[in-house]
N, C-alpha and C positions, 0 to 999 in steps of 0.2 A: 317736278324741280330734284328730287335726291333719289337716286338709286343706287344699286348696289353696285358693288366695285364689280366690275367687267374688265373689257380686252384695255390691254397696255393701249391707249390710243397717244399718241403727242400735240396733237396740234389742235386749235380751239381757233374758233371762230372767230376772225376777223372782224370786224365794228368797220360801218364805212373812217377811211379815215380822215375824210376832211376838218377841217379844226374849226372848232366849234365858237360861238360869240366867246367872245373876252377872255381864251385861250394865247398864251404865249408861243409865238415861234421861237425854235430854238434859239437860244442866243441870248435872246431877249428878256425871258421872265426872272426878274430880279432875285438872284440869293440859290439861284438851281443846281450849281455849279459846286464844285469839294472845296472848302474853303479854306485846309491846312495850310502853313504856308512850307511848309518845309521842316520846322525849326522849332515853333513853340510847344513849349510841353511847361505842364500837362494841355493836353488838346479831347475834345471830343467832335462824334459829328453824327449825329442820327436820323432817322429816317421811317415814318410811319404813313401806313397807306392800311386802305379798308375799305374792305368791296361788304354791300349789307343784300341779304338775298328778299326776296321776295317772301313776305308770309302765302304757309300754305295750308291745306287740309291734311297732310301727313301724320295716320294717329303716331305714325313712329318717331312723329318728330315733330309735336305740337309749339316747342318753345319758337321764337324767331333767332336764326341762324344769321350773325355774322362772322369775316374772316377778318382781322385786323395782323397787321406783318410788319415787323419794328424791326429793321437794322442798325445795327452800331460799331462801328470804327475808333477805336484807339491807334493812330501811326506808330506807337512805340511799344504797345501790350498785344496787342489783336483786335477784333469785334466778335461780335456777336447776332446773332439772330435769333429771333423770336413771334412765332403766330399764337396767336389767341383765340380761340374759337370755341365750336357750340355748346353752349353751358358757360362759359368761361374759361374751359381748360387750356390749358396753357403748354407750350412745348418749344422748346428754347434749347439752342444747343451752342456751344465756346467754336470760334477761330482762332484758334492763339498762334495764327501765322500771319504776321500783318501782310506779308507777299503777298498773299497769296487773296488782299484787296485790291483791286480798279475803280476809279471815278474819270470823269471827265473834268474838264474846268469846266465848261462854260456854258453845260446842261446839264440837265438831271440825266445820268446816266452811271451806274455803278454795279458790284456785284464781288461776292465773296467766294472764291474757289477752295473747298477745305477737303476731304473724307475724294477720293478717286474711286472709279469704276476698277475690280482685277484684271489686273491683265493692262490696263490703262497705263502707258507713260506720263508720268507727273510735267504738263508743259506747265510753261508759265503764263497767268491770264493775260489776254490782250485783247480785253473787252468787249464788246456783247458773241453772247454767242450765238449758231443759231437753235429755235428750240428742239430738233431733234439729238444734235449734235451735243448738247449740252446733258442732256439725261442718259445720255449715250458715255459721257465719260463723268461725270458727275455722281457721287451720292449722298454728298452734303456738298449743300453752296445753293447760291439766290443767283441773278441779276433781275434790275429795275430798270425799267428807263419811265419817261412817262407815256409810253402807247404799249408797257410789258411789262406782266410780274411773270415769275417764273425761279420757284427753286424746290429742293429736298430737301430735308431733316430727318434725319432716323429720329425712329420714337422708341425707346425702351419697354414703354406702356403696351406699346402693340407691333404683333408683326409685321405691319408693312408701313415703312415712314411716310410722315404728310410730304405730297408733294403741290403742288399746284404749278398753273400755266391758264393765265389769259390777259386778253389784248385790249385796251382800252378807247376807248374816244373821249378823249377829255374836250370841256366843256369850258365850267367857267374856271381862270387862277384865281389871282385874289383882285379884286377891283377893277375897275373897268376905266380905260384900259389898266395891264398887269402892270399891279404897285407895291413897294419895300411893305409887308404888313405892317411893320413897326416903324413907318418914313424912315425919312432920308438918312436920321442918327443910328439906325438898323447899318448903315455901311459903315461905322467909325466905331472904336474899338472901347465903348463907355460902357455896352451893356451887356451885361453876362446871367443867361447865352446869349444867341441869334434865336431870331423863332423865323418862319415863313410859312403861309398858306401854300401850296406848291397848287392843288389842284381843289379848290372846294365843291368842284362838282364832273363829272362826267362819267360815262357807262360802261361797263368792264361783260365781255362773251369769254367765258369758257371753262375751266371748272379746279374741285380744290378737292382731294382727297383726302380724309381723315377717321383715322377709327376703323377704316374698311369699307369705306362707304364714300362716292364720288358726289360728290355734287357739283351738280351743273346749273350753268344759268345763262339767259339773254341779257343785256343790255341791264345792269344791275345796277344801281349807282355805288360811286366809287367816289373817296375820297384821299389826298395825299398832304402831308407835311414835313415839314426837318425842323432840327436843332443844333446849332455847334457854338462850341466858345471851350475856354477853361472851366466855368464853373455850372453847378446848374444849382433852381431859385432853392430858398431853406424851404419854400413851403410855398404850394399853388394847387392849383384846380382845374378842372378843363371838361367843357360839354360840345359833342360834335352829335352831328346826326344831318341827313342828306338825304333821308326817305320817310315822305310824309305822307298818306296814304292819297291824300286829298292838293296836293301842292308838288309834281312829280320831280320840278324841276328845282324847288325851295332847297336851302343850303344852308345851315346854321353852326359858325365857330365863335365857340368864347372862351378865354383863358384868363386865366387869374393869377399874380402872382407876385413874391416878396425876393425881386432880386439886387442886385448887385447891379451897381452904377460907378464907377470910379471906387472912394475909398465908402464908401456910405452907401444904403438897402432900401431903397421903396417901395413900396406897394404901385401897382399897377396892375390893370385887365382892359378888354377889349371884348365888343359882343360885332362881329358881323350877319352879314343877312345877302346872302346871292339868290337872285330867280326867283323876288317878286315881284310880280303885275308890271306896273308902267314905272317902278325904280327896281332894274336887276340887282345893284349895289346900295347896301345901307350899311354904315359901320359907328359904332361909337366908343372912340378914343381917348383919353386922358388930353385935356387941353382943347377939346371940341365936342366934348361933352362929359356930362356926370354921372360915374359909375357907382352905384354901392351891391354890396351882397352879403351873403348869410350864407356860408356853405359849412356845414359838417361835419367829424372827421368820416365821415363815412353815411350813406340816405340821404343827405337833403341838398340840394343844390337851390339858392333864391338869389337871381341877380337881375341887376333893374337898370336899364340907359336910358339918359334923357337929353337930348342937345334941342335947339330952340325949335327945331319942326316935326320932330318924332322921337316917339319913347317907346319902348322896349322890356317887356318883361318875360324874364324866364322861369320855370318854377321846375326841375328836375330832382326827382325818386327815385327809389330801389330797394326792393324790399331781399333783394340777393347778396348774399355777399361778396361778391366779386371778385377776382383773382390779384393777389399780387403780380406786378410783371416788375423787370431791370430797366432802372434806369443810370446815368453816368452819377458818381461821385468823387469826392478825393480821396477813397479808396479804388475807384472801379468801377465795375457794377453792380450797384447793390439794389437790392428787391427792396423798393422802400415808395412805391406806388401802385396803390390797388385802383382797379377798370372796374366795370361793366360795359358788354356790347347788347346788352335791351332792359339798360335803361327808361324811364317812360319821361317826355318833353312834352310840355306844355308850354306855347310863344303864346303870345299877346302883343299888337303892335298896332300904336296909336298915330294920328297925325294932325298937326294942329293946324287949324281950320278957323284964322279969329283966334277969341278970345276962349275957344271948346276943342278940346280933345276928340276929335273922331276916331272910334275904334274899328283898323280896318284889316284887320287879320286876327282870327285865333285860331291856332292849329296845333295836333298834337301826333307824336310819334310814341311807340312801345320799342322800340329802334336807336333809342339812343348812344353815344359812348358817353358816359358818366366818370370822372376820374382824380383823385385826390393826391397828395404826393408830398413825401417829405415829413417835416416838424406840422401838423395836423394833429395836435391833439386835444382839443379842443372847438368847439364852434367860431368861428372866425367872420367876423363884424369887421369890413372892409369898406373904402372909399377910393375915388381919383378924381 
């Protein structure tokens, strides 16, 4: 899976482009388009996507390998791109010119043009570029859609920039049929921030060049989400995994936050499970289920959800220090969030059968994304 960096190949094997179960067609996925109305400020919009490579027996790289790509824009101040890579190392660059950013209003497609190759005229961004033209034109920048993720970021700690190009075959969006992650209220300007799972599960084929190595992959699990608004939560936690060895289409996403609702704050959480057996979509959300959690400032995540017919328990943990990454804040991008892409996660699922709860799933992964952020200075016991 991992080869020494060789020839400069600008193509990626494209998987079957057919639309998978549950994914929305262009224009129909809730909140997929760019949200800024042209005048609201402050305002941010951010996108997150992750590709998880299969574990290998490569003695030079014994650790699980994932890459997450984080793109953000403040339409008044500019943007940023971050790439979290092997052993939770981080590469990031700012894009101070907001005019280099483009995004579609009705579907997932965006990009930011940064620095240009020497001798290249500085054209205005005009939307999605052909892959070969993109690398020949830009020495810094990215473009991202439901079917493509591509970019290049210079890395001052390495003579070679971080580069990536992979095609995506979407499978599940959020819900079946696709729906807004936080319900109908997410369309109203009352919750801060907005949050949408764009792709609970898909398959990615292509490559990432990192620290002088090319990581090539075929049909690796991929995930994507976004958030937007005028403020970020005061504190939050997040769990994501769609790389379970014994359940290749299973995808788990969980998040909890102390968020703003008009003039007050509230604690809220959500657990969603896609791709399990006869129930391809299950969710636990406030008003439909009871959720409880105990999350430490780092190292331990325990979350449970129970509805009238389904109960789930999540146990996440890590011994790794993780990495601090940037998130939007009142003074712009702030490094107040800690992540790992190699956390351990165990899921247990029960179904009610009359008066008895019957366990129907127990599975685990060592390639879970685990995160805490904001003002989380002591163990957080919450419920909603």
